[in-house]
C-alpha positions as CSV (number, residue, x, y, z in Angstrom):
1,M,26.4,-21.0,-23.3
2,P,25.7,-18.3,-20.8
3,D,24.9,-19.0,-17.1
4,R,21.3,-17.7,-17.6
5,T,18.1,-19.4,-18.5
6,I,16.5,-18.7,-21.8
7,S,13.9,-16.6,-20.1
8,E,16.5,-14.6,-18.2
9,A,18.6,-14.0,-21.3
10,K,15.6,-12.7,-23.1
11,G,14.2,-10.7,-20.2
12,T,10.8,-12.2,-20.5
13,L,7.9,-10.9,-18.5
14,G,7.7,-14.1,-16.6
15,S,11.4,-13.9,-15.7
16,L,11.0,-10.2,-14.6
17,L,8.1,-11.2,-12.3
18,R,9.6,-14.5,-11.1
19,R,13.1,-13.2,-10.0
20,P,11.8,-10.5,-7.6
21,Y,9.2,-13.0,-6.3
22,E,11.9,-15.6,-5.6
23,A,14.1,-13.1,-3.9
24,L,11.2,-12.0,-1.7
25,Q,10.2,-15.6,-1.0
26,H,13.8,-16.4,0.0
27,R,13.9,-13.4,2.3
28,V,10.5,-14.1,4.0
29,Y,11.2,-17.8,4.6
30,G,14.7,-17.2,5.9
31,R,13.2,-14.8,8.4
32,L,10.4,-17.3,9.2
33,A,13.0,-19.6,10.4
34,E,14.3,-16.9,12.7
35,R,10.9,-16.7,14.2
36,G,11.0,-20.3,15.2
37,F,9.4,-22.0,12.2
38,A,12.6,-23.5,10.6
39,D,10.7,-26.5,9.4
40,V,8.4,-24.6,7.1
41,R,9.7,-24.5,3.6
42,P,8.8,-22.4,0.5
43,A,7.0,-25.4,-1.0
44,H,4.6,-25.2,1.9
45,S,3.5,-21.7,0.6
46,S,1.0,-23.5,-1.7
47,V,-0.9,-24.5,1.4
48,F,-0.6,-21.2,3.4
49,R,-1.3,-19.1,0.3
50,Y,-4.5,-20.8,-0.7
51,I,-6.1,-22.1,2.5
52,L,-9.4,-20.5,3.6
53,P,-9.8,-19.5,7.2
54,K,-12.3,-22.3,7.9
55,G,-10.2,-24.8,6.0
56,S,-10.0,-26.0,2.4
57,R,-10.4,-29.3,0.6
58,V,-7.2,-30.8,-0.7
59,S,-8.6,-30.8,-4.2
60,D,-9.5,-27.1,-4.0
61,L,-6.0,-26.3,-2.7
62,A,-4.5,-28.3,-5.5
63,E,-6.6,-26.5,-8.2
64,R,-5.8,-23.0,-6.8
65,A,-2.1,-23.8,-6.6
66,G,-2.1,-25.4,-10.1
67,M,-0.7,-28.8,-8.9
68,T,-1.9,-32.3,-8.7
69,K,-4.2,-33.4,-5.8
70,Q,-1.5,-36.0,-4.9
71,S,1.2,-33.3,-4.5
72,M,-1.1,-31.1,-2.5
73,A,-2.0,-34.0,-0.3
74,Y,1.7,-34.7,0.2
75,L,2.3,-31.1,1.3
76,A,-0.7,-31.0,3.6
77,Q,0.3,-34.3,5.2
78,S,3.8,-33.0,5.8
79,L,2.4,-29.8,7.5
80,T,0.1,-32.1,9.5
81,E,3.1,-34.1,10.7
82,L,4.9,-30.8,11.7
83,G,1.8,-29.7,13.6
84,Y,0.7,-26.8,11.4
85,T,-2.4,-28.3,9.8
86,A,-5.0,-30.9,10.6
87,I,-6.7,-33.2,8.0
88,S,-10.2,-34.6,8.5
89,P,-13.0,-35.8,6.3
90,D,-15.0,-32.9,4.8
91,P,-18.3,-32.8,6.7
92,D,-20.1,-31.9,3.4
93,D,-18.4,-34.8,1.5
94,G,-16.9,-37.7,3.4
95,R,-14.8,-38.7,0.5
96,A,-13.0,-35.4,0.5
97,K,-10.3,-34.3,2.9
98,L,-10.5,-30.9,4.7
99,V,-7.2,-29.2,5.6
100,T,-7.4,-26.7,8.5
101,L,-4.7,-24.7,10.2
102,T,-3.9,-25.5,13.8
103,E,-3.0,-22.7,16.3
104,R,0.6,-23.2,15.2
105,G,-0.4,-23.0,11.6
106,E,-2.3,-19.8,12.2
107,A,0.9,-18.4,13.9
108,V,2.9,-19.2,10.8
109,W,0.2,-17.7,8.6
110,R,0.3,-14.4,10.7
111,A,4.1,-14.4,10.6
112,L,4.1,-14.8,6.9
113,V,1.8,-11.9,6.4
114,D,3.9,-9.7,8.8
115,L,7.1,-10.7,7.0
116,S,5.6,-10.1,3.6
117,A,4.7,-6.5,4.8
118,E,8.3,-6.1,6.0
119,A,9.6,-7.2,2.6
120,E,7.3,-4.8,0.9
121,A,8.5,-2.0,3.1
122,E,12.1,-2.9,2.2
123,A,11.1,-2.8,-1.5
124,A,9.7,0.7,-1.0
125,D,13.0,1.7,0.5
126,L,14.8,0.3,-2.6
127,L,12.4,1.7,-5.2
128,G,10.8,4.6,-3.4
129,P,7.3,4.6,-2.2
130,D,5.8,6.3,-5.3
131,R,7.5,3.7,-7.7
132,L,6.3,0.8,-5.4
133,T,2.8,2.2,-5.4
134,A,2.8,2.5,-9.2
135,L,4.3,-1.0,-9.5
136,R,1.5,-2.4,-7.2
137,A,-1.1,-0.7,-9.3
138,D,0.4,-1.9,-12.6
139,L,0.6,-5.6,-11.3
140,A,-3.0,-5.4,-9.9
141,A,-4.2,-4.2,-13.3
142,L,-2.2,-6.8,-15.2
143,A,-3.6,-9.5,-12.9
144,A,-7.2,-8.3,-13.4
145,A,-6.7,-8.1,-17.2
146,L,-5.3,-11.6,-17.4
147,E,-8.0,-13.0,-15.1
148,D,-10.7,-11.5,-17.4
149,R,-9.5,-13.2,-20.4
């Protein structure tokens, strides 16, 4: 049996999308550590990716990330223990928990955005700016088409 997954062996669209994403994620989170945030892990991206500027309910974060509320609560709590988020009762629904970024969490968010832009610039160097522009347009069109279904 080869040392590739079934999707990698077949070259599925999911594999072709996932492999570059994972490589970019590895690069971004490695560089995040170099910026002083070594305790932030790729698993935490589910919080940073989906949190709204004024905070988000744990249940909403979980839904957006496609994970259980318990798993999201665990990630949010771990980020709270590290000083990146705060968890409080939702003022609109005391039963719900609201996750907000602390100043340190906002610094991580800004660093992630900057590092993502750097990774995209590196991708443009690898593919050429025209091909990267076309790739972005194709991915945006695919995302819109899939969301419209």
